[in-house]
Each structure stands twice: as structure tokens, then as C-alpha cells.
C-alpha positions in Angstrom: 9.5 4.0 -6.6 5.7 4.4 -6.9 4.4 7.8 -5.8 0.9 8.7 -4.6 -0.4 11.5 -6.7 -4.0 12.6 -7.0 -5.5 9.4 -5.6 -3.3 7.3 -7.9 -0.1 5.3 -7.8 2.3 6.7 -10.5 5.7 5.5 -11.7 7.9 6.7 -14.5 10.5 4.6 -16.4 13.2 5.6 -18.8 14.6 2.9 -21.2 17.5 2.8 -23.7 15.1 3.1 -26.7 11.5 2.7 -27.9 11.9 -1.0 -28.4 12.9 -1.6 -24.8 10.1 0.6 -23.6 7.5 -1.2 -25.6 8.8 -4.6 -24.6 8.3 -3.6 -21.0 4.8 -2.4 -21.8 4.0 -5.8 -23.4 5.0 -7.5 -20.1 2.9 -4.9 -18.2 -0.1 -5.7 -20.4 0.1 -9.4 -19.7 0.1 -8.8 -16.0 -2.8 -6.3 -16.3 -4.9 -8.7 -18.3 -4.2 -11.5 -15.8 -5.3 -9.2 -12.9 -8.0 -7.5 -14.9 -6.7 -4.1 -13.7 -5.4 -1.7 -16.3 -3.4 1.5 -16.0 -3.4 4.8 -17.7 -0.3 4.5 -19.9 1.8 7.4 -21.3 4.6 6.5 -23.7 6.9 8.7 -25.7 9.9 7.1 -27.3 11.9 5.7 -24.4 9.7 7.0 -21.6 6.8 5.2 -19.9 4.5 6.5 -17.2 2.0 4.2 -15.5 -0.9 5.4 -13.4 -3.1 3.1 -11.4 -6.3 3.8 -9.4 -9.4 1.7 -8.9 -12.2 3.2 -10.9 -15.0 1.2 -9.3 -13.8 2.4 -5.9 -14.4 6.1 -6.7 -11.0 6.5 -8.4 -9.0 5.9 -5.3 -6.0 3.8 -4.4 -7.0 0.3 -3.1 -5.3 -3.0 -2.3 -5.8 -3.9 -5.9 -3.5 -1.1 -7.0 -0.8 -2.0 -4.5 -1.0 -5.7 -5.6 -0.5 -4.9 -9.3 2.3 -2.4 -8.8 4.1 -5.0 -6.8 3.7 -7.5 -9.6 5.0 -4.9 -12.1 8.0 -4.3 -9.9 8.9 -7.9 -10.2 9.5 -7.5 -14.0 13.2 -7.8 -14.8 14.2 -4.6 -16.5 
């Protein structure tokens, strides 16, 4: 579930290993490029944390953030 933290949408994932985590990040990257909306990404081994806010809207959460997080949620894990 995405959480609202500090004017951002944040979600953390834990995978079996680094390869699965990075495979997920590659799929996230494709969606982000398609939508031209990019997250802050934190990755250590099997853990991934994504953070979205709209920078050109004073670093707040907008419909653009809700749209992309919904697209990311559609990725089969």
C-alpha cells in the first residue's frame, strides 16, 4: 500500500534477491519513461523503496502521482 509521507507517495518492496528487485525496477523504469514521471529510488540488495511527488507542482502529491502508482501496482510481482 502506498503511504503519504512528507508530501509524497511512498511504497517499499522486498524481493527474494537482487535480481528480482532489479527486474522490478526495470519494469518501473519503462512505466516512468512512458509517463514522463520519475521517482526517487532507493535499492539495497532485495529492498526497493519508491517515492513520488510532482516537482513542478511545488513537490506535492498530484493526480500524476496517483496515476503512476496505480500503473506500478499493475505490475505482476
